[in-house]
N, C-alpha and C positions, 0 to 999 in steps of 0.2 A: 478394122480391128488392129490393135497394136499389142505387142508383148509387154507384159509387166513382170519383170524379174523380181521375185520375192526372196529376199535374204532370210533364210531360216535361222541364221545365227549359228552358235556353236552346238546347240542342243545339249548343253551341259546341265540344264535343269529345266523344270516346267516354267519357272519364272522367266528364264532366258527365252524360252519358246514364246511365251505370252508377250514379252517385250517386243520381240521382233515381228510377230505375225499380226498383232491386233491392228496396227496402223495400216499395214499392207492389205490386209483383208477387207478393211473399211474401204480403202481406195478401190479395190476390186468390185465390191458390192456397188459402190457409187458409179463405177463405169458402166455397169449393166442398167442402173436406174436411169443414167443419162442416154442410154441407147447405143453406147459404144462397144461395150462388151470386151474388155481387155482379155488377152490370152495369158494366163498365168504360167510362169516358169519357176520351178523350185531351184533356188541357188544353195547348193549344199557344199560349196567350196570352202566354207569357214569351219567345217567340222574338224575337230581333233579326235580321231577315231577312238583312242583308249579312254577319253574323258566324256563320251557321250552318256547322257542319262538314259537309263532304261525306261523310266517313266515318261520322259520327253519323247522318246522314240515311239512309244506306244500311242501317246496322244497325237503325235504327228501322223501316224498311220490312220487314225480315226478322222483327223481333219482332212487328210489327203482324199479319203473316200468321199467325204461331203463335197469338196470342191470338184472332184472328178465327175461326181454324179450331176452336179449343178451345170458344168460346162459341156458334159456329154462326150468327153474324150479324154484319153490318158494325158497326164501332165508331163511336159518335158522336164528332165532333171539335168542340171549342170553340176557335175561332181568331179573331183580329182580322183584318179584311179588309185585306190588303196585295196589291193587284193585281199589282205588279211581282214580288213573291215568288212568287205563284201562277203567273205567266207563266214564271218560272224553273223551278218544279216541273213545269210542262208541257213546256218545252224539253228537260229532262233525262230525260223519260219516267217521272218519278215518279208523275204523275197517271195516265198510261196504264197502268202496272203495277198501281197500287192499284185502278184500275177493273177490270182483267182479273180480279183476285182478290176484287173487291167488298169492299175492306178498310174503307172509311170511310163514314160518313154525315155529310156536311158541313153539314146543317141549313140549306141555302140560302145558305151563305157562301162558295160556290165559283162563280167566274165574273166576267165584266167585265174580264178581263186580256188583254194583248196577247202574242202568241207570237212565236218566231223572233227574240228579242232577246239570247238567251244564246249564248255561244261554243260552237261545235260540238265543242270539246275537252272537254266535260264530259258524262258520260253514265252512266246506271244501266241495267243489264240483268240477266238471270238465266238460270240453267240448271237444268233439272228432270229430267235423264236419270238417275235414281236406280237403281242396279243392284239386282237382287233375289237374287243368289246369296249363299251362306253366307260369313260372315267368315273362316272357317278354310280355305276353298278357295284356298290361296295361289297355285297356278298360274293359276287363273281370274282372280284379283285382278290379278296381274302383267300378263296378256295384255290384260285390260280397260283397265287404266291406260295401257299403252303405246299402244293404239289410240285411246282417248278423248283422251289428252294431245295427240296430233298433230291430231286433229279440232278440239279446242278452240283450238289455236294458230292454225289457219286461220280459225276463226270470230272469234277475238279480233282478229286482224289486219284482218279485214274490218269488224268493228264499229267499230274505232278508226282507220279509214282517214284521217279528217280530221286526226288527230294525226300519224300517220306521214307524211302527204303535205305537212305544213306545211313551208314553206321553212326556217324556223329549225331544225326538227327535222333535216332532211336535212343542213344545213350543220354543225350542232354536236353532234348525237347520232349517233354512228357506228352502222352496221348491227349490230355486235356487241351494243351496248347495247339496241337495238330487239329483238334476239332474246332477250336476258336478260329484258326486260320481258314479252314474250308468253309465254315459257317459265315465268316465275315465276307469272303469273296462271293459266296452264293447270294448273300443278302444284297450286296452292292450291285451285282449283275441283275438280279430280280427287279430292283428298283429302277435301273437304267432301262430295262426292257419295257416295264409296265408304265413308268411315269415319263421317261425320256422318249419312249417309242422310237428307239434307234438301235441299230446293230451296236453291240458292245464289245470293245476290245479289251483283253486282259493281258498284261504283262507281268510276269513273275521272275524274280531274280534272287538267287541265293548267294550271299557273300560270306566272308569271314565274320561279319558283325551280326548277320540275321537274314531275314527274308523281307524284301521290299516288293510291293504289288501296286500296280496302277490299273485302275478300271476306268476306261474312258469311252464316252459316247459323244455324238454330235446332235443330240436330241433337243428338246424344247427347253430344257433347264428346270431348275427348282421353282422359279417364280411362275413361269407359264403353266407348269404342272399343277401347282397349287390353285391357280386360277380356274382350272378345269376340274381338279379333284375336290377342292374345298372352296367353292365360289363364295361361301358365306363369310370368309375372312379377307376377301380381296381388299376391302377398304382399310384394313389394319396392316396390310403388308407395305403400304407406302411406295408401291412400285419398286421395291428394293430387293435385289438378288441376295444381298447380305442377310437381310431379315428373313428371307425365305429359306436360306441354308440353315440359319439358327433355328427356325421353327421346325423344319423338317428333321433336323438332328434330335430335336427334343420330343417331338409329338408322340413317338412310339414308346415312350418310357412305360415300363412295367409289362411290355410284351415284345415279341420278336420283331425286329426292325432296325432301322439305322441307328437308333439310340443304343441298342444292345451291341451292335457292331463296334461303334465308337468306344463304348465303355469297356468291352473286352480287350480292345487294342490298348487303351490307356492302362488298364489293369495289368497288362502284360509288359509294361514299361515301354510301350511304343508310342507312336504319334500317328495322327491321320490328318491329311490335308485335303480340303474340298474346294475346288474352284468351279465357278459356273458363270458364264457370260462375263461380267465386269467385276466379279467379286471373288474373294478368296478367304477361307477360314482355315486357320491352322489349330487343330485341337491338340493341346498338350496338357499335362496334369493340372497346372495352376489355373488355366482358363476353363478346363472342363470341370474342375471342382467349383469354380465360381458360378458357372451356369447351372450346375446341379443343385444350387441353393434355391433356385426357382421352383415353385411347387407345381406349376401348370404351364402348358404351352400358351395359354392366354397371357400369362405374365411375360413370356418371351416377346410377344407382340408389342408390349409396352416399353421395351428397352429403347433408350435413345442411343443409337449406335454411335454416332459421331462423338458423344460425350463419354463413351465407355473408355475405361483405362486400357482396354485391349485393342482400341481402334488405332491403326497406323495410317497417317496421312502420307508421309513421305519416307525419308530414310530413317532407319531405326538401328540402334546397337544390337549386336548379337544377343546380349544379356536380355533385352526386351523381347526379342523374337523367340527366345527359348521358353518364354512363359506361354506362348500361343498368341494368336492375334486375329484381327479382322482387317481386311484391306480392300479397297475399292480402286479399280483402275479407270483411266480416261476412256479406253476403248474396250471392246469385248471380244471374246471367242465363243462361238456357239457351243452349246452342249455342256457337259459336266466332266470333270476329271477328279477322281478320288485316288490319292496315293496313301498307303499306310506302310509302316515298317514295324515288325515285331523282332526285337533283338534276341540273340541267343542268351541263355541264362547267366553265362559267366560275364557278359558285358555290364 
């Protein structure tokens, strides 16, 4: 066995994380298929502490657990000593969670930091109540989701009490928007638990602009879930993660589900980004309005994605990206990552 040093990059965005990890994790998988079994080492020396994306950090925690479970031992971390950044990781419960799952071997580079310096409006937490019933038991799925969704809404409200009790929030973010926020997170977590069949990590960060949330799992993804949950549409999915995300986003129209979560975020002037395996969908008002013109999920299955005006093959100008887009990568990251932001009203 040999070490495989994996450069995580700067972690300044989910796209950056995807760019750096997909090829490296492909090589790691192939080493085990070849019978060699490389020992991964996380290289975090390229981080710029104050520019780390909270969504990327949440996703990295989820990915780390999957790799650690796979190799059966904590993963060595190579890191420059930044005590303020380590204090931040402690305050947001990153270090607590990573210790619970025994994810990392810091090689003596962890410590000497001061805690309780970070805003309480930034937190990472997780849910692990993975159901065991069959994918095709529709009645049990519906009943479980209804009960679990309400349970999670109460849990999320309690966990994020420092945000909801903030004076600025009470004055400028009305109760309806607070309800949208908790409902959206609970719906995304429920979907990850029941369809991804994976522990789900949630990161929430309040900034001057609004609140950004990342829900990340390392489960089976949208395509594999639909193959199990709705086998009758397999032939229409074209083995496409992109088409599976589109279908899943639209299929719950007129009832509680992912469609409502996306629609509420868009109606609140926010955005929602969904990535799963080799595909990414950025929902913004123009793209969401376009998709909403379709009358049924069956019509979504007929879309020629590559010919869509929202499909991006390579580089695109920011003006194009701001409309929303579909993108397919050469390699993949297991699981699904959903990030959404709801801005404050004055923005």
